PDB file of N, CA, C and O in Angstrom:
ATOM      1  N   VAL A   1      97.015  77.485  55.722  1.00  0.00           N
ATOM      2  CA  VAL A   1      97.620  77.275  57.022  1.00  0.00           C
ATOM      3  C   VAL A   1      96.505  77.072  58.052  1.00  0.00           C
ATOM      4  O   VAL A   1      95.569  77.867  58.124  1.00  0.00           O
ATOM      5  N   VAL A   2      96.611  76.010  58.840  1.00  0.00           N
ATOM      6  CA  VAL A   2      95.644  75.722  59.889  1.00  0.00           C
ATOM      7  C   VAL A   2      96.293  76.009  61.232  1.00  0.00           C
ATOM      8  O   VAL A   2      97.380  75.510  61.526  1.00  0.00           O
ATOM      9  N   ILE A   3      95.623  76.812  62.044  1.00  0.00           N
ATOM     10  CA  ILE A   3      96.131  77.142  63.374  1.00  0.00           C
ATOM     11  C   ILE A   3      95.223  76.472  64.392  1.00  0.00           C
ATOM     12  O   ILE A   3      94.003  76.634  64.349  1.00  0.00           O
ATOM     13  N   SER A   4      95.819  75.721  65.304  1.00  0.00           N
ATOM     14  CA  SER A   4      95.024  74.992  66.291  1.00  0.00           C
ATOM     15  C   SER A   4      94.438  75.940  67.327  1.00  0.00           C
ATOM     16  O   SER A   4      94.952  77.038  67.540  1.00  0.00           O
ATOM     17  N   THR A   5      93.360  75.507  67.966  1.00  0.00           N
ATOM     18  CA  THR A   5      92.744  76.280  69.040  1.00  0.00           C
ATOM     19  C   THR A   5      93.745  76.519  70.163  1.00  0.00           C
ATOM     20  O   THR A   5      93.772  77.600  70.751  1.00  0.00           O
ATOM     21  N   ALA A   6      94.574  75.512  70.467  1.00  0.00           N
ATOM     22  CA  ALA A   6      95.579  75.654  71.527  1.00  0.00           C
ATOM     23  C   ALA A   6      96.536  76.799  71.209  1.00  0.00           C
ATOM     24  O   ALA A   6      96.887  77.574  72.099  1.00  0.00           O
ATOM     25  N   THR A   7      96.962  76.914  69.952  1.00  0.00           N
ATOM     26  CA  THR A   7      97.869  77.984  69.564  1.00  0.00           C
ATOM     27  C   THR A   7      97.195  79.333  69.743  1.00  0.00           C
ATOM     28  O   THR A   7      97.806  80.280  70.239  1.00  0.00           O
ATOM     29  N   LEU A   8      95.939  79.416  69.339  1.00  0.00           N
ATOM     30  CA  LEU A   8      95.227  80.688  69.455  1.00  0.00           C
ATOM     31  C   LEU A   8      95.078  81.122  70.904  1.00  0.00           C
ATOM     32  O   LEU A   8      95.188  82.310  71.206  1.00  0.00           O
ATOM     33  N   ILE A   9      94.834  80.197  71.786  1.00  0.00           N
ATOM     34  CA  ILE A   9      94.615  80.546  73.180  1.00  0.00           C
ATOM     35  C   ILE A   9      95.943  80.695  73.940  1.00  0.00           C
ATOM     36  O   ILE A   9      95.969  81.303  75.011  1.00  0.00           O
ATOM     37  N   CYS A  10      97.031  80.158  73.410  1.00  0.00           N
ATOM     38  CA  CYS A  10      98.346  80.254  74.060  1.00  0.00           C
ATOM     39  C   CYS A  10      99.057  81.554  73.726  1.00  0.00           C
ATOM     40  O   CYS A  10      99.959  81.973  74.451  1.00  0.00           O
ATOM     41  N   THR A  11      98.668  82.180  72.663  1.00  0.00           N
ATOM     42  CA  THR A  11      99.267  83.455  72.294  1.00  0.00           C
ATOM     43  C   THR A  11      98.189  84.530  72.413  1.00  0.00           C
ATOM     44  O   THR A  11      97.020  84.277  72.125  1.00  0.00           O
ATOM     45  N   VAL A  12      98.580  85.710  72.832  1.00  0.00           N
ATOM     46  CA  VAL A  12      97.616  86.796  72.976  1.00  0.00           C
ATOM     47  C   VAL A  12      97.179  87.241  71.588  1.00  0.00           C
ATOM     48  O   VAL A  12      98.004  87.700  70.798  1.00  0.00           O
ATOM     49  N   PRO A  13      95.881  87.111  71.279  1.00  0.00           N
ATOM     50  CA  PRO A  13      95.413  87.476  69.949  1.00  0.00           C
ATOM     51  C   PRO A  13      95.474  88.986  69.711  1.00  0.00           C
ATOM     52  O   PRO A  13      95.469  89.784  70.648  1.00  0.00           O
ATOM     53  N   SER A  14      95.530  89.340  68.469  1.00  0.00           N
ATOM     54  CA  SER A  14      95.509  90.743  68.083  1.00  0.00           C
ATOM     55  C   SER A  14      94.219  91.377  68.603  1.00  0.00           C
ATOM     56  O   SER A  14      93.143  90.795  68.465  1.00  0.00           O
ATOM     57  N   GLY A  15      94.321  92.548  69.193  1.00  0.00           N
ATOM     58  CA  GLY A  15      93.160  93.254  69.701  1.00  0.00           C
ATOM     59  C   GLY A  15      92.753  92.866  71.108  1.00  0.00           C
ATOM     60  O   GLY A  15      91.841  93.467  71.676  1.00  0.00           O
ATOM     61  N   ALA A  16      93.419  91.865  71.683  1.00  0.00           N
ATOM     62  CA  ALA A  16      93.088  91.432  73.052  1.00  0.00           C
ATOM     63  C   ALA A  16      93.672  92.424  74.056  1.00  0.00           C
ATOM     64  O   ALA A  16      94.593  93.180  73.750  1.00  0.00           O
ATOM     65  N   THR A  17      93.112  92.396  75.255  1.00  0.00           N
ATOM     66  CA  THR A  17      93.612  93.227  76.354  1.00  0.00           C
ATOM     67  C   THR A  17      94.516  92.366  77.230  1.00  0.00           C
ATOM     68  O   THR A  17      94.024  91.518  77.974  1.00  0.00           O
ATOM     69  N   PRO A  18      95.841  92.572  77.151  1.00  0.00           N
ATOM     70  CA  PRO A  18      96.760  91.776  77.977  1.00  0.00           C
ATOM     71  C   PRO A  18      96.894  92.367  79.376  1.00  0.00           C
ATOM     72  O   PRO A  18      96.394  93.456  79.660  1.00  0.00           O
ATOM     73  N   GLY A  19      97.576  91.630  80.236  1.00  0.00           N
ATOM     74  CA  GLY A  19      97.907  92.138  81.561  1.00  0.00           C
ATOM     75  C   GLY A  19      96.770  92.101  82.568  1.00  0.00           C
ATOM     76  O   GLY A  19      96.809  92.818  83.568  1.00  0.00           O
ATOM     77  N   LEU A  20      95.762  91.280  82.323  1.00  0.00           N
ATOM     78  CA  LEU A  20      94.663  91.180  83.280  1.00  0.00           C
ATOM     79  C   LEU A  20      95.007  90.200  84.385  1.00  0.00           C
ATOM     80  O   LEU A  20      95.842  89.314  84.204  1.00  0.00           O
ATOM     81  N   GLU A  21      94.362  90.361  85.527  1.00  0.00           N
ATOM     82  CA  GLU A  21      94.562  89.442  86.637  1.00  0.00           C
ATOM     83  C   GLU A  21      93.342  89.470  87.539  1.00  0.00           C
ATOM     84  O   GLU A  21      92.553  90.414  87.518  1.00  0.00           O
ATOM     85  N   GLY A  22      93.205  88.425  88.323  1.00  0.00           N
ATOM     86  CA  GLY A  22      92.089  88.355  89.252  1.00  0.00           C
ATOM     87  C   GLY A  22      92.339  87.294  90.297  1.00  0.00           C
ATOM     88  O   GLY A  22      93.259  86.484  90.183  1.00  0.00           O
ATOM     89  N   LYS A  23      91.488  87.312  91.333  1.00  0.00           N
ATOM     90  CA  LYS A  23      91.664  86.378  92.431  1.00  0.00           C
ATOM     91  C   LYS A  23      90.331  86.170  93.123  1.00  0.00           C
ATOM     92  O   LYS A  23      89.569  87.117  93.319  1.00  0.00           O
ATOM     93  N   GLY A  24      90.051  84.927  93.493  1.00  0.00           N
ATOM     94  CA  GLY A  24      88.836  84.633  94.219  1.00  0.00           C
ATOM     95  C   GLY A  24      88.697  83.143  94.457  1.00  0.00           C
ATOM     96  O   GLY A  24      89.559  82.361  94.057  1.00  0.00           O
ATOM     97  N   LYS A  25      87.600  82.746  95.115  1.00  0.00           N
ATOM     98  CA  LYS A  25      87.352  81.333  95.409  1.00  0.00           C
ATOM     99  C   LYS A  25      86.580  80.687  94.268  1.00  0.00           C
ATOM    100  O   LYS A  25      85.601  81.240  93.769  1.00  0.00           O
ATOM    101  N   ILE A  26      87.037  79.509  93.865  1.00  0.00           N
ATOM    102  CA  ILE A  26      86.390  78.775  92.774  1.00  0.00           C
ATOM    103  C   ILE A  26      84.986  78.367  93.213  1.00  0.00           C
ATOM    104  O   ILE A  26      84.791  77.770  94.272  1.00  0.00           O
ATOM    105  N   SER A  27      84.009  78.709  92.359  1.00  0.00           N
ATOM    106  CA  SER A  27      82.616  78.351  92.644  1.00  0.00           C
ATOM    107  C   SER A  27      82.062  77.351  91.629  1.00  0.00           C
ATOM    108  O   SER A  27      81.015  76.746  91.858  1.00  0.00           O
ATOM    109  N   GLU A  28      82.777  77.176  90.493  1.00  0.00           N
ATOM    110  CA  GLU A  28      82.338  76.219  89.483  1.00  0.00           C
ATOM    111  C   GLU A  28      83.533  75.805  88.634  1.00  0.00           C
ATOM    112  O   GLU A  28      84.383  76.627  88.291  1.00  0.00           O
ATOM    113  N   VAL A  29      83.586  74.514  88.298  1.00  0.00           N
ATOM    114  CA  VAL A  29      84.653  73.975  87.455  1.00  0.00           C
ATOM    115  C   VAL A  29      84.021  73.111  86.380  1.00  0.00           C
ATOM    116  O   VAL A  29      83.213  72.230  86.674  1.00  0.00           O
ATOM    117  N   SER A  30      84.394  73.369  85.128  1.00  0.00           N
ATOM    118  CA  SER A  30      83.961  72.540  84.011  1.00  0.00           C
ATOM    119  C   SER A  30      85.153  72.385  83.083  1.00  0.00           C
ATOM    120  O   SER A  30      85.340  73.182  82.164  1.00  0.00           O
ATOM    121  N   GLY A  31      85.972  71.343  83.327  1.00  0.00           N
ATOM    122  CA  GLY A  31      87.200  71.167  82.551  1.00  0.00           C
ATOM    123  C   GLY A  31      88.164  72.296  82.861  1.00  0.00           C
ATOM    124  O   GLY A  31      88.566  72.485  84.009  1.00  0.00           O
ATOM    125  N   GLN A  32      88.535  73.051  81.823  1.00  0.00           N
ATOM    126  CA  GLN A  32      89.452  74.180  81.998  1.00  0.00           C
ATOM    127  C   GLN A  32      88.706  75.496  82.179  1.00  0.00           C
ATOM    128  O   GLN A  32      89.328  76.552  82.295  1.00  0.00           O
ATOM    129  N   ALA A  33      87.386  75.441  82.204  1.00  0.00           N
ATOM    130  CA  ALA A  33      86.583  76.648  82.433  1.00  0.00           C
ATOM    131  C   ALA A  33      86.312  76.785  83.928  1.00  0.00           C
ATOM    132  O   ALA A  33      85.727  75.899  84.552  1.00  0.00           O
ATOM    133  N   ILE A  34      86.744  77.902  84.483  1.00  0.00           N
ATOM    134  CA  ILE A  34      86.642  78.142  85.920  1.00  0.00           C
ATOM    135  C   ILE A  34      85.760  79.370  86.152  1.00  0.00           C
ATOM    136  O   ILE A  34      85.887  80.375  85.453  1.00  0.00           O
ATOM    137  N   THR A  35      84.876  79.282  87.129  1.00  0.00           N
ATOM    138  CA  THR A  35      84.145  80.456  87.602  1.00  0.00           C
ATOM    139  C   THR A  35      84.570  80.656  89.047  1.00  0.00           C
ATOM    140  O   THR A  35      84.574  79.716  89.842  1.00  0.00           O
ATOM    141  N   TYR A  36      84.929  81.888  89.377  1.00  0.00           N
ATOM    142  CA  TYR A  36      85.296  82.189  90.757  1.00  0.00           C
ATOM    143  C   TYR A  36      84.554  83.429  91.209  1.00  0.00           C
ATOM    144  O   TYR A  36      84.089  84.223  90.392  1.00  0.00           O
ATOM    145  N   LYS A  37      84.449  83.586  92.523  1.00  0.00           N
ATOM    146  CA  LYS A  37      83.821  84.777  93.102  1.00  0.00           C
ATOM    147  C   LYS A  37      84.895  85.626  93.749  1.00  0.00           C
ATOM    148  O   LYS A  37      85.718  85.135  94.522  1.00  0.00           O
ATOM    149  N   THR A  38      84.873  86.910  93.419  1.00  0.00           N
ATOM    150  CA  THR A  38      85.817  87.854  94.011  1.00  0.00           C
ATOM    151  C   THR A  38      85.417  88.148  95.453  1.00  0.00           C
ATOM    152  O   THR A  38      84.363  87.708  95.912  1.00  0.00           O
ATOM    153  N   SER A  39      86.249  88.881  96.156  1.00  0.00           N
ATOM    154  CA  SER A  39      85.945  89.246  97.541  1.00  0.00           C
ATOM    155  C   SER A  39      84.695  90.121  97.629  1.00  0.00           C
ATOM    156  O   SER A  39      84.090  90.233  98.695  1.00  0.00           O
ATOM    157  N   LYS A  40      84.306  90.742  96.510  1.00  0.00           N
ATOM    158  CA  LYS A  40      83.101  91.572  96.470  1.00  0.00           C
ATOM    159  C   LYS A  40      81.882  90.780  96.005  1.00  0.00           C
ATOM    160  O   LYS A  40      80.803  91.347  95.826  1.00  0.00           O
ATOM    161  N   GLY A  41      82.052  89.450  95.805  1.00  0.00           N
ATOM    162  CA  GLY A  41      80.932  88.604  95.414  1.00  0.00           C
ATOM    163  C   GLY A  41      80.610  88.580  93.941  1.00  0.00           C
ATOM    164  O   GLY A  41      79.564  88.064  93.547  1.00  0.00           O
ATOM    165  N   VAL A  42      81.487  89.128  93.111  1.00  0.00           N
ATOM    166  CA  VAL A  42      81.282  89.149  91.662  1.00  0.00           C
ATOM    167  C   VAL A  42      81.782  87.837  91.061  1.00  0.00           C
ATOM    168  O   VAL A  42      82.904  87.416  91.342  1.00  0.00           O
ATOM    169  N   SER A  43      80.959  87.189  90.235  1.00  0.00           N
ATOM    170  CA  SER A  43      81.377  85.956  89.547  1.00  0.00           C
ATOM    171  C   SER A  43      82.144  86.305  88.282  1.00  0.00           C
ATOM    172  O   SER A  43      81.721  87.160  87.504  1.00  0.00           O
ATOM    173  N   VAL A  44      83.279  85.635  88.081  1.00  0.00           N
ATOM    174  CA  VAL A  44      84.130  85.866  86.917  1.00  0.00           C
ATOM    175  C   VAL A  44      84.422  84.516  86.260  1.00  0.00           C
ATOM    176  O   VAL A  44      84.756  83.545  86.939  1.00  0.00           O
ATOM    177  N   ASN A  45      84.293  84.466  84.933  1.00  0.00           N
ATOM    178  CA  ASN A  45      84.604  83.253  84.166  1.00  0.00           C
ATOM    179  C   ASN A  45      85.974  83.388  83.526  1.00  0.00           C
ATOM    180  O   ASN A  45      86.308  84.428  82.958  1.00  0.00           O
ATOM    181  N   VAL A  46      86.768  82.323  83.624  1.00  0.00           N
ATOM    182  CA  VAL A  46      88.118  82.301  83.050  1.00  0.00           C
ATOM    183  C   VAL A  46      88.349  80.926  82.440  1.00  0.00           C
ATOM    184  O   VAL A  46      87.994  79.908  83.034  1.00  0.00           O
ATOM    185  N   THR A  47      88.945  80.901  81.252  1.00  0.00           N
ATOM    186  CA  THR A  47      89.394  79.648  80.654  1.00  0.00           C
ATOM    187  C   THR A  47      90.888  79.534  80.895  1.00  0.00           C
ATOM    188  O   THR A  47      91.641  80.458  80.587  1.00  0.00           O
ATOM    189  N   VAL A  48      91.321  78.414  81.441  1.00  0.00           N
ATOM    190  CA  VAL A  48      92.746  78.195  81.681  1.00  0.00           C
ATOM    191  C   VAL A  48      93.355  77.669  80.385  1.00  0.00           C
ATOM    192  O   VAL A  48      92.953  76.625  79.871  1.00  0.00           O
ATOM    193  N   SER A  49      94.320  78.401  79.874  1.00  0.00           N
ATOM    194  CA  SER A  49      94.990  78.032  78.625  1.00  0.00           C
ATOM    195  C   SER A  49      95.650  76.656  78.763  1.00  0.00           C
ATOM    196  O   SER A  49      96.152  76.317  79.834  1.00  0.00           O
ATOM    197  N   PRO A  50      95.652  75.859  77.681  1.00  0.00           N
ATOM    198  CA  PRO A  50      96.319  74.561  77.744  1.00  0.00           C
ATOM    199  C   PRO A  50      97.823  74.677  77.989  1.00  0.00           C
ATOM    200  O   PRO A  50      98.460  73.695  78.369  1.00  0.00           O
ATOM    201  N   CYS A  51      98.393  75.852  77.778  1.00  0.00           N
ATOM    202  CA  CYS A  51      99.827  76.022  78.032  1.00  0.00           C
ATOM    203  C   CYS A  51     100.094  76.948  79.213  1.00  0.00           C
ATOM    204  O   CYS A  51     101.185  77.504  79.340  1.00  0.00           O
ATOM    205  N   ALA A  52      99.089  77.111  80.079  1.00  0.00           N
ATOM    206  CA  ALA A  52      99.258  77.960  81.262  1.00  0.00           C
ATOM    207  C   ALA A  52     100.246  77.327  82.238  1.00  0.00           C
ATOM    208  O   ALA A  52     100.319  76.106  82.379  1.00  0.00           O
ATOM    209  N   LYS A  53     100.995  78.188  82.901  1.00  0.00           N
ATOM    210  CA  LYS A  53     101.855  77.748  83.995  1.00  0.00           C
ATOM    211  C   LYS A  53     100.968  77.715  85.239  1.00  0.00           C
ATOM    212  O   LYS A  53     100.405  78.738  85.629  1.00  0.00           O
ATOM    213  N   ILE A  54     100.842  76.534  85.866  1.00  0.00           N
ATOM    214  CA  ILE A  54      99.989  76.387  87.038  1.00  0.00           C
ATOM    215  C   ILE A  54     100.836  76.006  88.242  1.00  0.00           C
ATOM    216  O   ILE A  54     101.595  75.037  88.207  1.00  0.00           O
ATOM    217  N   GLU A  55     100.694  76.782  89.304  1.00  0.00           N
ATOM    218  CA  GLU A  55     101.387  76.504  90.560  1.00  0.00           C
ATOM    219  C   GLU A  55     100.359  75.930  91.533  1.00  0.00           C
ATOM    220  O   GLU A  55      99.466  76.633  92.006  1.00  0.00           O
ATOM    221  N   TRP A  56     100.507  74.637  91.821  1.00  0.00           N
ATOM    222  CA  TRP A  56      99.594  73.950  92.738  1.00  0.00           C
ATOM    223  C   TRP A  56     100.163  74.024  94.146  1.00  0.00           C
ATOM    224  O   TRP A  56     101.326  73.678  94.356  1.00  0.00           O
ATOM    225  N   ASN A  57      99.377  74.464  95.104  1.00  0.00           N
ATOM    226  CA  ASN A  57      99.810  74.557  96.498  1.00  0.00           C
ATOM    227  C   ASN A  57      98.876  73.764  97.393  1.00  0.00           C
ATOM    228  O   ASN A  57      97.803  73.345  96.959  1.00  0.00           O
ATOM    229  N   ASP A  58      99.274  73.559  98.630  1.00  0.00           N
ATOM    230  CA  ASP A  58      98.472  72.875  99.647  1.00  0.00           C
ATOM    231  C   ASP A  58      98.011  71.492  99.204  1.00  0.00           C
ATOM    232  O   ASP A  58      96.914  71.056  99.555  1.00  0.00           O
ATOM    233  N   GLY A  59      98.855  70.800  98.427  1.00  0.00           N
ATOM    234  CA  GLY A  59      98.538  69.435  98.011  1.00  0.00           C
ATOM    235  C   GLY A  59      97.554  69.319  96.860  1.00  0.00           C
ATOM    236  O   GLY A  59      97.185  68.208  96.480  1.00  0.00           O
ATOM    237  N   ALA A  60      97.123  70.437  96.300  1.00  0.00           N
ATOM    238  CA  ALA A  60      96.161  70.398  95.185  1.00  0.00           C
ATOM    239  C   ALA A  60      96.801  69.792  93.943  1.00  0.00           C
ATOM    240  O   ALA A  60      97.979  70.011  93.663  1.00  0.00           O
ATOM    241  N   LYS A  61      95.998  69.023  93.202  1.00  0.00           N
ATOM    242  CA  LYS A  61      96.458  68.425  91.947  1.00  0.00           C
ATOM    243  C   LYS A  61      95.489  68.695  90.812  1.00  0.00           C
ATOM    244  O   LYS A  61      95.766  68.377  89.655  1.00  0.00           O
ATOM    245  N   SER A  62      94.342  69.289  91.151  1.00  0.00           N
ATOM    246  CA  SER A  62      93.347  69.648  90.146  1.00  0.00           C
ATOM    247  C   SER A  62      92.490  70.775  90.707  1.00  0.00           C
ATOM    248  O   SER A  62      92.534  71.065  91.902  1.00  0.00           O
ATOM    249  N   PHE A  63      91.706  71.409  89.828  1.00  0.00           N
ATOM    250  CA  PHE A  63      90.834  72.490  90.253  1.00  0.00           C
ATOM    251  C   PHE A  63      89.638  71.920  90.998  1.00  0.00           C
ATOM    252  O   PHE A  63      89.059  70.923  90.567  1.00  0.00           O
ATOM    253  N   SER A  64      89.259  72.543  92.116  1.00  0.00           N
ATOM    254  CA  SER A  64      88.073  72.097  92.847  1.00  0.00           C
ATOM    255  C   SER A  64      87.422  73.281  93.561  1.00  0.00           C
ATOM    256  O   SER A  64      88.044  74.320  93.780  1.00  0.00           O
ATOM    257  N   LEU A  65      86.166  73.093  93.913  1.00  0.00           N
ATOM    258  CA  LEU A  65      85.391  74.142  94.558  1.00  0.00           C
ATOM    259  C   LEU A  65      86.038  74.600  95.857  1.00  0.00           C
ATOM    260  O   LEU A  65      86.558  73.792  96.627  1.00  0.00           O
ATOM    261  N   GLY A  66      85.999  75.907  96.087  1.00  0.00           N
ATOM    262  CA  GLY A  66      86.509  76.474  97.329  1.00  0.00           C
ATOM    263  C   GLY A  66      87.979  76.852  97.312  1.00  0.00           C
ATOM    264  O   GLY A  66      88.442  77.557  98.208  1.00  0.00           O
ATOM    265  N   GLN A  67      88.732  76.392  96.298  1.00  0.00           N
ATOM    266  CA  GLN A  67      90.149  76.766  96.226  1.00  0.00           C
ATOM    267  C   GLN A  67      90.280  78.251  95.907  1.00  0.00           C
ATOM    268  O   GLN A  67      89.431  78.830  95.229  1.00  0.00           O
ATOM    269  N   MET A  68      91.360  78.860  96.407  1.00  0.00           N
ATOM    270  CA  MET A  68      91.677  80.230  96.032  1.00  0.00           C
ATOM    271  C   MET A  68      92.377  80.171  94.670  1.00  0.00           C
ATOM    272  O   MET A  68      93.386  79.484  94.507  1.00  0.00           O
ATOM    273  N   PHE A  69      91.828  80.897  93.702  1.00  0.00           N
ATOM    274  CA  PHE A  69      92.265  80.883  92.302  1.00  0.00           C
ATOM    275  C   PHE A  69      92.796  82.268  91.957  1.00  0.00           C
ATOM    276  O   PHE A  69      92.056  83.251  92.008  1.00  0.00           O
ATOM    277  N   GLU A  70      94.063  82.346  91.609  1.00  0.00           N
ATOM    278  CA  GLU A  70      94.671  83.614  91.203  1.00  0.00           C
ATOM    279  C   GLU A  70      95.203  83.446  89.792  1.00  0.00           C
ATOM    280  O   GLU A  70      95.918  82.485  89.511  1.00  0.00           O
ATOM    281  N   TRP A  71      94.864  84.370  88.898  1.00  0.00           N
ATOM    282  CA  TRP A  71      95.261  84.210  87.494  1.00  0.00           C
ATOM    283  C   TRP A  71      95.809  85.512  86.906  1.00  0.00           C
ATOM    284  O   TRP A  71      95.522  86.610  87.382  1.00  0.00           O
ATOM    285  N   HIS A  72      96.605  85.340  85.860  1.00  0.00           N
ATOM    286  CA  HIS A  72      97.133  86.441  85.060  1.00  0.00           C
ATOM    287  C   HIS A  72      96.961  86.027  83.598  1.00  0.00           C
ATOM    288  O   HIS A  72      97.221  84.878  83.242  1.00  0.00           O
ATOM    289  N   GLY A  73      96.530  86.948  82.767  1.00  0.00           N
ATOM    290  CA  GLY A  73      96.334  86.595  81.363  1.00  0.00           C
ATOM    291  C   GLY A  73      95.763  87.741  80.560  1.00  0.00           C
ATOM    292  O   GLY A  73      96.174  88.890  80.721  1.00  0.00           O
ATOM    293  N   TYR A  74      94.801  87.422  79.682  1.00  0.00           N
ATOM    294  CA  TYR A  74      94.244  88.426  78.783  1.00  0.00           C
ATOM    295  C   TYR A  74      92.752  88.194  78.561  1.00  0.00           C
ATOM    296  O   TYR A  74      92.189  87.187  78.991  1.00  0.00           O
ATOM    297  N   LYS A  75      92.129  89.150  77.879  1.00  0.00           N
ATOM    298  CA  LYS A  75      90.716  89.032  77.504  1.00  0.00           C
ATOM    299  C   LYS A  75      90.565  89.474  76.060  1.00  0.00           C
ATOM    300  O   LYS A  75      91.106  90.500  75.650  1.00  0.00           O
ATOM    301  N   SER A  76      89.819  88.682  75.294  1.00  0.00           N
ATOM    302  CA  SER A  76      89.491  89.084  73.929  1.00  0.00           C
ATOM    303  C   SER A  76      88.009  88.843  73.695  1.00  0.00           C
ATOM    304  O   SER A  76      87.371  88.077  74.417  1.00  0.00           O
ATOM    305  N   THR A  77      87.476  89.497  72.694  1.00  0.00           N
ATOM    306  CA  THR A  77      86.054  89.320  72.391  1.00  0.00           C
ATOM    307  C   THR A  77      85.774  87.901  71.927  1.00  0.00           C
ATOM    308  O   THR A  77      84.656  87.413  72.090  1.00  0.00           O
ATOM    309  N   ARG A  78      86.748  87.239  71.361  1.00  0.00           N
ATOM    310  CA  ARG A  78      86.567  85.879  70.853  1.00  0.00           C
ATOM    311  C   ARG A  78      86.695  84.802  71.927  1.00  0.00           C
ATOM    312  O   ARG A  78      85.976  83.803  71.893  1.00  0.00           O
ATOM    313  N   THR A  79      87.610  85.001  72.882  1.00  0.00           N
ATOM    314  CA  THR A  79      87.898  83.951  73.866  1.00  0.00           C
ATOM    315  C   THR A  79      87.434  84.281  75.277  1.00  0.00           C
ATOM    316  O   THR A  79      87.381  83.386  76.120  1.00  0.00           O
ATOM    317  N   GLY A  80      87.100  85.520  75.559  1.00  0.00           N
ATOM    318  CA  GLY A  80      86.800  85.940  76.929  1.00  0.00           C
ATOM    319  C   GLY A  80      88.087  86.006  77.735  1.00  0.00           C
ATOM    320  O   GLY A  80      89.159  86.239  77.176  1.00  0.00           O
ATOM    321  N   ASN A  81      87.990  85.803  79.041  1.00  0.00           N
ATOM    322  CA  ASN A  81      89.165  85.826  79.915  1.00  0.00           C
ATOM    323  C   ASN A  81      89.954  84.536  79.741  1.00  0.00           C
ATOM    324  O   ASN A  81      89.381  83.448  79.785  1.00  0.00           O
ATOM    325  N   VAL A  82      91.257  84.649  79.546  1.00  0.00           N
ATOM    326  CA  VAL A  82      92.123  83.479  79.384  1.00  0.00           C
ATOM    327  C   VAL A  82      93.292  83.603  80.351  1.00  0.00           C
ATOM    328  O   VAL A  82      94.023  84.594  80.330  1.00  0.00           O
ATOM    329  N   ALA A  83      93.466  82.584  81.205  1.00  0.00           N
ATOM    330  CA  ALA A  83      94.577  82.568  82.165  1.00  0.00           C
ATOM    331  C   ALA A  83      95.802  81.968  81.512  1.00  0.00           C
ATOM    332  O   ALA A  83      95.743  80.867  80.964  1.00  0.00           O
ATOM    333  N   GLN A  84      96.910  82.685  81.566  1.00  0.00           N
ATOM    334  CA  GLN A  84      98.193  82.176  81.080  1.00  0.00           C
ATOM    335  C   GLN A  84      99.060  81.699  82.235  1.00  0.00           C
ATOM    336  O   GLN A  84     100.006  80.937  82.034  1.00  0.00           O
ATOM    337  N   SER A  85      98.742  82.143  83.436  1.00  0.00           N
ATOM    338  CA  SER A  85      99.390  81.620  84.639  1.00  0.00           C
ATOM    339  C   SER A  85      98.360  81.601  85.755  1.00  0.00           C
ATOM    340  O   SER A  85      97.501  82.478  85.851  1.00  0.00           O
ATOM    341  N   VAL A  86      98.466  80.572  86.604  1.00  0.00           N
ATOM    342  CA  VAL A  86      97.500  80.355  87.668  1.00  0.00           C
ATOM    343  C   VAL A  86      98.239  79.935  88.932  1.00  0.00           C
ATOM    344  O   VAL A  86      99.211  79.182  88.873  1.00  0.00           O
ATOM    345  N   VAL A  87      97.773  80.427  90.068  1.00  0.00           N
ATOM    346  CA  VAL A  87      98.254  79.956  91.369  1.00  0.00           C
ATOM    347  C   VAL A  87      97.027  79.455  92.134  1.00  0.00           C
ATOM    348  O   VAL A  87      96.027  80.164  92.249  1.00  0.00           O
ATOM    349  N   ILE A  88      97.111  78.232  92.653  1.00  0.00           N
ATOM    350  CA  ILE A  88      96.026  77.623  93.425  1.00  0.00           C
ATOM    351  C   ILE A  88      96.481  77.476  94.877  1.00  0.00           C
ATOM    352  O   ILE A  88      97.541  76.915  95.154  1.00  0.00           O
ATOM    353  N   ASN A  89      95.669  77.983  95.789  1.00  0.00           N
ATOM    354  CA  ASN A  89      95.946  77.866  97.231  1.00  0.00           C
ATOM    355  C   ASN A  89      94.727  77.297  97.923  1.00  0.00           C
ATOM    356  O   ASN A  89      94.738  77.113  99.140  1.00  0.00           O
TER     357      ASN A  89
END
């Protein structure tokens, strides 16, 4: 049985920590990999899942520097932080 990367990142893997969330301004974008800075200046890396629910606000149609990025998802040792839902303001 072959499981695609999309399937692995769309479902919370065994041993992952679910229920994580964060918010901050986007400081770097590389495809679906986002780095944002929290209000305390801490940089956080998050991969946006290919099946994430994304709510685009203020006319946004893609991720860009300076946007407010709010995410909910999980973290695993294999994938790091993974957003399953995102709100962009």
